[in-house]
N, C-alpha and C positions, 0 to 999 in steps of 0.2 A: 774605606778611605774616609768616609765621615766621622767614624769613631775617631781616627788619628788627628784629624783636623780640630774635632771638639777637644781632644786631649790637649793638643798644643795651643789652642786658644783658652782653655781653662789654665795650662800652665803660665801663659804669659799674662792674664789676668790676676792670678796669685801673685806673680813676681811684680806686677804694678802695684798691686795693694801693700805688699811688702815695700816697695819702693816710697810709695806716697806716706806710710807710716813711718819711714826713714829707717828702717831694719836694713836696707840694702843701698850700697852707695852708688851712685850714678854709672861708674865705668863696670860695676858688676851686672847692674842691670841692663847696659849695653852689650855686653858680651852674651849673656843669658839670650836676649833678644836675636842676636846675630846667631846663635848655636840655632835656635829654634827656626830661624829664617832659612838656614843653610840645611837642616832637617826636612823641613815642609817642601824645599824646593826640590830635594833629592825625592822625596815621597810622591811629587806632583809629577816628576819626570817618570818614575818607576811605574806608576798608575795610569800613565798616559792623560793627566789631568793638567798637565803644563801648558799654557797658552801665550800668546804675544803678549797681552796685556800683564799676565803674571810675570814674564821676563821683565817688562820695563818695571814693574813694582820692585820685583826683587833687586835688580841692578842700582835702582834708585836709594833703596833701604841699606844694600851693601856700601855703596858710595857714601851715604850717611854715616853709616858706621866706622867706616875707614877714616870719614873727615873727623871724627871725634880724636883721633890721635893728634892731629894739627890744630883742633879748635874744641880743645875740651871744655872749654866755659859754655859752648853749646851743646854739648852731647846729651844734656836734659830733653832737648828736643826731639833726640832719636827715641827716648823712653816714652815721652807724652804721646807721640803720635801713635804708639802701640795701643792706646784705649778704645781702639777699633777692634780688637780682638773681643772685647766683652760683647758687642752686639753679634759678632760672628760667633761667638760660643752660644749665644741665645738661638741663633738661626740653626746652626749644627744640632743643638739639643730638640728643637723642634722637629727638623728632619728625621731624627732618630727615633723620636718617639712617634713618629706618623701622624703628627697632629697637623691639621690642615692649614693652609695659609689663610689668614683671616682671622683665625683663632686669637686667644689671649695673649700666649707666647708670642705670636706673629706680630700682634700689635705693640708689645713691650719692644720686639726687636726694632721696629720702625721707628719708634720714639728714640731708643737708645741709638740706632744708627744715625739720624738726624742730629742728635747732639754730638756725638763723636765726630762725625765729618764736619759738622760745623765749627766745633770748638778746634780739632787740629788744623783746620784750613785758616781758620781765622788767627791762630797762633803763628803758623808759619808764615802767613802774609804779614803780620805785624812784625815779626823779628827779621824778614826779609828788607821789609821796607827801612827798618831800623839799620841795618846793616849797610844798605845802598847810602841811605842819606847820612849818615857818620862816616863813610868810607872804610867800615871794617873789613879786613881782608876776607872774612867768611862771604862776603857779598858776591864772590866769584863762584861759591859753591852752593850756599842756601837757596837763592832763588832756581837756580838751574836743576836742584834736586827736587825742591817743592813744588815747582809748576807742572811737571809730569804727575805727581800724587794727587794734587789737586783735579787734574784732568780726569785721572783715573777714577776718583771719588765721585765726580760727575756722571762719568759713563755707567759706573756700577750702580749708583744710586737710581739712574733711569733705567736700568736694565732691572734691577732688583723691584722697583715700585712697579714696572709694567706688569710683573708676573703675580700681583698681589691684587686682592679684591679692596679696592680703596673704597670709602664712601662716596657716594655721589652726592654732588653740591645741588643744593637747590637752584631755581631759576635765578632768583636775586642775588645770591650768592655767586653763582657763575658768572653773572653778568658784571661784578667787581674785579674780575681778574682778566 
C-alpha cells in the first residue's frame, strides 16, 4: 500500500511541476488529479485503508473537480491544493526507507507539510471570501468544499505531529505560548 501511495503522490507532484511550468493546461491537470483520486480511493477500499475522514476528503475533492465544469475560472484551485502530495510523498518515502521519525527526511516532511497546509488553506480562505463578498456564484460551492478540507488538515496535522518527536521548548519559550 505504501509503495502505491508513494507512486501516486510522486505522479501528482510531477504533474504539478509540469502544470506550474505551464506545460500542462488546467483542465488536464484536474483530470489527472481526479484519476489519481479515484485510483487511490479504490486502492484504499481494496486494502482496507479507507476511513471516514478519507471519505469526506475524497467527496470534497470529487465535488471540486465536478464544479470545474461550471466554474472553470476557479479550476486552478483544484490543482493548487494538490501541493499537499509533495509532503505526503516525503512521508511515504521515509516510511518505505524505514527511517525513524524525527530524522532529516521527517523534519523536511514536517516543514513542507506546514507550508503546504498553510498555503492551501489561506488560498481557499481568500478565494472563498472574495466569492462571498463579490456575490460570485461559486460562493455556494467553494466555501462548503473548502471548510471540510481545512478541518481535515487541522485534524491530520494534530494526529501527525502527535506521532512525532518534536523538539521540547525551553521554559522561557514555553511560557510565551
